[in-house]
C-alpha positions as CSV (number, residue, x, y, z in Angstrom):
1,M,10.2,-13.8,1.5
2,A,10.8,-10.3,0.2
3,I,13.0,-7.5,1.6
4,L,12.3,-3.8,1.0
5,S,15.7,-2.2,0.6
6,I,15.8,1.5,0.7
7,Q,19.5,2.8,0.5
8,S,22.0,4.5,-2.0
9,H,22.8,2.8,-5.2
10,V,25.8,3.3,-7.7
11,A,25.9,2.3,-11.2
12,F,29.5,1.2,-11.3
13,G,30.8,-0.6,-8.2
14,H,29.0,-2.0,-5.1
15,V,27.9,0.1,-2.3
16,G,24.2,0.5,-0.6
17,N,21.9,-1.4,-2.8
18,A,24.4,-2.3,-5.3
19,A,26.0,-4.2,-2.6
20,A,22.9,-5.7,-0.7
21,T,20.8,-6.5,-3.5
22,F,22.7,-9.3,-5.6
23,P,23.9,-11.4,-2.4
24,L,20.3,-11.6,-1.1
25,Q,18.9,-12.5,-4.4
26,R,21.8,-15.1,-4.9
27,L,20.6,-16.7,-1.4
28,G,16.9,-16.9,-2.7
29,C,15.5,-13.6,-1.4
30,E,13.2,-11.4,-3.4
31,V,14.5,-7.8,-3.1
32,W,12.7,-4.7,-3.8
33,P,15.3,-2.0,-4.0
34,V,14.3,1.7,-3.5
35,H,17.3,4.2,-4.2
36,T,18.0,7.4,-2.0
37,V,20.7,8.3,-4.4
38,M,21.5,7.3,-8.2
39,F,25.3,7.9,-8.5
40,S,27.8,6.7,-11.2
41,N,30.2,5.5,-8.4
42,H,30.7,5.8,-4.7
43,T,31.9,9.2,-3.4
44,G,35.4,7.5,-2.3
45,Y,36.6,8.1,-5.8
46,G,36.6,11.6,-5.2
47,S,34.2,12.5,-7.9
48,W,31.0,11.2,-9.1
49,R,27.8,12.3,-11.0
50,G,24.0,11.6,-10.4
51,P,21.2,12.8,-8.3
52,V,20.1,12.6,-4.8
53,L,16.5,11.8,-4.8
54,P,14.2,13.7,-2.7
55,A,11.9,12.1,-0.1
56,A,8.9,12.6,-2.1
57,D,10.4,10.2,-4.6
58,I,11.0,7.7,-2.3
59,R,7.5,7.9,-0.8
60,A,6.1,7.8,-4.3
61,V,8.2,4.6,-5.0
62,V,7.0,2.8,-1.8
63,Q,3.3,3.7,-2.3
64,G,3.6,2.2,-5.8
65,I,4.7,-1.0,-4.2
66,A,2.1,-0.9,-1.6
67,E,-0.5,-0.4,-4.4
68,R,0.3,-3.8,-5.8
69,G,-1.0,-5.2,-2.7
70,V,2.1,-7.0,-1.8
71,L,3.4,-5.3,1.4
72,R,2.0,-8.4,3.3
73,D,4.7,-10.5,1.7
74,C,7.5,-8.0,3.0
75,E,9.5,-9.7,5.9
76,A,11.9,-6.9,6.5
77,V,13.0,-3.3,5.7
78,L,16.5,-2.8,5.3
79,S,17.9,1.0,5.4
80,G,21.4,2.3,4.9
81,Y,22.7,5.7,4.0
82,V,20.4,8.4,4.7
83,G,20.8,11.5,2.8
84,D,19.2,13.9,5.1
85,P,16.5,13.9,7.9
86,A,13.7,13.9,5.5
87,V,14.6,10.9,3.6
88,G,15.0,9.2,6.8
89,E,11.3,10.0,7.8
90,A,10.3,8.8,4.4
91,I,12.1,5.3,5.2
92,L,10.4,5.4,8.7
93,E,6.8,5.8,6.9
94,A,7.7,3.0,4.7
95,V,8.5,0.7,7.8
96,G,5.1,1.7,9.2
97,L,3.4,0.8,6.0
98,V,5.1,-2.6,5.8
99,R,4.3,-3.3,9.5
100,A,0.7,-2.2,9.1
101,A,0.6,-5.1,6.2
102,N,2.7,-7.6,8.1
103,P,3.0,-7.0,11.8
104,R,5.9,-9.6,12.0
105,A,8.1,-7.6,9.4
106,L,11.5,-6.5,10.8
107,Y,13.3,-3.0,10.3
108,C,17.3,-3.7,9.9
109,C,18.9,-0.2,10.2
110,D,22.5,0.2,9.2
111,P,23.1,3.5,10.9
112,V,25.5,5.0,8.5
113,I,27.3,7.9,10.0
114,G,31.0,7.4,9.4
115,D,34.1,5.5,10.3
116,R,37.3,5.7,12.1
117,D,39.3,6.4,9.1
118,R,37.1,9.5,7.7
119,G,35.2,10.4,10.8
120,V,31.5,11.6,10.3
121,Y,30.7,12.0,6.6
122,V,26.9,12.3,6.8
123,R,25.0,15.7,6.5
124,P,24.2,17.7,9.7
125,G,21.1,16.1,11.4
126,V,21.5,12.9,10.0
127,A,23.3,11.5,13.2
128,E,20.7,12.8,15.5
129,F,17.8,11.4,13.4
130,L,19.5,7.9,13.5
131,R,20.0,8.0,17.2
132,E,16.6,9.8,18.1
133,R,14.3,8.3,15.4
134,A,15.5,5.3,13.3
135,V,17.6,3.3,15.9
136,P,14.5,3.5,18.4
137,A,12.1,2.1,15.6
138,A,14.6,-0.7,14.6
139,D,14.5,-4.3,15.4
140,L,18.1,-4.8,14.3
141,I,20.8,-2.4,14.0
142,V,24.2,-3.0,12.4
143,P,26.6,-0.2,13.4
144,N,30.4,-0.2,12.9
145,Q,32.5,0.6,16.3
146,F,32.8,4.3,15.3
147,E,29.1,4.6,15.0
148,L,28.3,2.4,18.0
149,E,30.4,5.0,20.0
150,L,28.7,8.0,18.3
151,L,25.1,6.6,18.9
152,T,25.9,5.8,22.7
153,G,28.2,8.4,23.5
154,L,30.3,5.6,25.2
155,P,33.9,4.4,24.3
156,A,34.5,1.0,22.8
157,G,38.3,0.3,23.1
158,S,38.0,-3.2,24.8
159,L,35.5,-6.1,24.7
160,A,33.7,-4.9,27.9
161,Q,33.6,-1.4,26.6
162,V,32.0,-2.6,23.3
163,L,29.6,-4.9,25.3
164,A,28.6,-1.8,27.5
165,A,28.0,0.4,24.5
166,A,26.0,-2.3,22.7
167,D,23.9,-2.6,25.8
168,A,23.2,1.0,25.8
169,A,22.2,0.8,22.1
170,L,19.9,-1.9,23.0
171,A,18.2,0.5,25.6
172,L,17.5,2.9,22.8
173,G,15.0,0.3,21.5
174,P,16.2,-2.6,19.2
175,R,16.4,-6.2,19.9
176,L,19.7,-7.1,18.3
177,V,23.1,-4.9,17.8
178,L,25.6,-6.5,15.6
179,V,28.8,-4.5,15.8
180,T,31.0,-4.9,12.5
181,S,34.8,-4.8,12.6
182,V,35.3,-4.7,16.3
183,E,38.5,-3.2,17.2
184,R,39.9,-3.8,20.6
185,A,43.5,-4.1,22.2
186,E,42.9,-7.7,23.3
187,A,41.8,-9.1,20.0
188,P,43.7,-11.8,18.3
189,A,46.5,-11.0,15.9
190,G,45.4,-11.0,12.3
191,A,41.8,-11.2,13.0
192,V,38.7,-8.9,12.6
193,E,35.6,-9.5,14.6
194,M,32.1,-9.2,14.8
195,L,29.9,-8.8,18.0
196,L,26.2,-9.7,18.2
197,V,24.4,-8.5,21.3
198,S,21.1,-9.0,22.6
199,A,19.1,-9.1,26.1
200,A,19.8,-12.9,26.0
201,G,23.5,-12.9,25.4
202,A,26.4,-11.8,23.5
203,W,28.5,-13.8,20.7
204,L,31.8,-13.0,19.3
205,V,33.2,-14.2,15.8
206,A,36.5,-13.7,14.4
207,T,37.8,-14.2,10.8
208,P,41.1,-13.8,8.9
209,R,41.8,-9.9,8.4
210,L,42.7,-9.3,4.7
211,V,43.9,-6.0,3.0
212,L,41.0,-4.7,1.1
213,A,40.6,-1.3,-0.7
214,A,36.8,-2.0,-1.5
215,K,33.9,0.0,-0.1
216,G,30.5,-1.6,0.9
217,T,31.4,-4.5,3.2
218,G,29.1,-3.0,6.0
219,D,26.2,-2.6,3.4
220,A,26.5,-6.3,2.3
221,T,26.9,-7.3,6.2
222,A,23.8,-5.6,7.1
223,A,21.9,-7.3,4.3
224,L,23.3,-10.8,4.8
225,F,22.7,-10.5,8.8
226,A,19.0,-9.6,8.0
227,W,18.4,-12.3,5.8
228,F,20.1,-15.0,8.0
229,W,18.3,-13.7,11.1
230,L,14.9,-14.0,9.2
231,R,15.9,-17.7,8.1
232,R,17.3,-18.9,11.5
233,Q,16.0,-16.8,14.0
234,E,18.8,-17.9,16.4
235,P,21.8,-15.5,17.3
236,S,24.9,-17.5,17.0
237,A,23.8,-19.3,13.8
238,A,22.8,-16.1,12.1
239,L,26.3,-14.5,13.1
240,E,28.4,-17.4,11.7
241,A,26.3,-17.6,8.5
242,T,26.9,-13.8,8.2
243,A,30.7,-14.0,8.9
244,A,31.2,-17.0,6.5
245,A,29.4,-15.4,3.5
246,I,31.1,-11.8,4.1
247,H,34.5,-13.7,4.4
248,V,34.3,-15.1,1.1
249,I,33.4,-11.8,-0.5
250,V,36.4,-10.1,1.1
251,A,38.5,-13.1,0.2
252,A,37.6,-12.9,-3.3
253,T,37.8,-9.3,-3.6
254,A,41.4,-9.3,-1.9
255,A,42.5,-11.9,-4.1
256,A,41.5,-9.9,-7.1
257,G,43.2,-6.7,-5.9
258,A,40.1,-5.2,-6.8
259,R,38.8,-1.7,-5.7
260,E,35.1,-2.9,-5.7
261,L,33.7,-6.0,-4.1
262,A,33.8,-9.2,-6.2
263,L,30.2,-10.1,-5.7
264,V,29.8,-11.9,-8.9
265,A,32.9,-13.8,-8.7
266,A,32.2,-14.9,-5.2
267,Q,28.4,-15.8,-5.9
268,D,28.6,-19.6,-5.5
269,A,30.7,-19.3,-2.3
270,I,28.0,-17.0,-0.7
271,V,25.6,-19.9,-1.2
272,D,28.1,-22.3,0.0
273,P,31.0,-21.0,1.9
274,P,34.2,-23.0,2.0
275,H,34.9,-21.9,5.6
276,R,32.9,-21.5,8.7
277,F,33.8,-19.6,11.9
278,P,32.5,-20.2,15.2
279,A,30.6,-17.7,17.3
280,I,31.8,-17.8,20.8
281,R,29.4,-16.8,23.7
282,V,31.3,-14.3,25.7
283,R,28.2,-13.2,28.0
């Protein structure tokens, strides 16, 4: 099984492809990473170096992979940060190439727009591209709660509101919506929640909230969920496996007081997490 992952990359640290590739490989997945940027480090440090790759370069790399005759072996395309709409169009063209070779292949879109702390941090036109082009083309989307609100124009301050917003996102085209880091007034104290919604139902999972300074958890979560959905094809099982794996990454990072995800330190626990968290059906 192979996943084509088209997103940003950093040489130091773990965001984008640098957060997605290693956990997938450790779980036994072949990953074909295509980078949309090649930065020294993530932009949260305030300074960084390296190029933003143009859409033509992304098309060229994907075309080179296609010329190897291997796209029929690709089970999913994963996308994250989109630098501009032109890069987004190149990603959708890659999805089309993969689906032509393997009609069963899935497209998992992490619609990176921003977060509650920093607001919108993508370039003008990107949020509109994601809402109007990428999300309708996707099978799975993995927004955080802030992004879910922007994509749908609906508030998501309670479980009922998050469910309604997720339903509105489903109406845009995808089959599954995984909302990461659900924040709601009635949530259990000391917990962080994820909500998975499909036309067939909705499932909520809670894990202990830990103090974390590192970036990249959303990128790792999207990659892990894509993998576990491909392997299990059952909502609650895929959600539980994702929650267990991302929790061990966060726990190892928090224990080390690290500013970057402790992916290498947590690698054995990613494969065999010591803690399991039940997914509760809420609809």
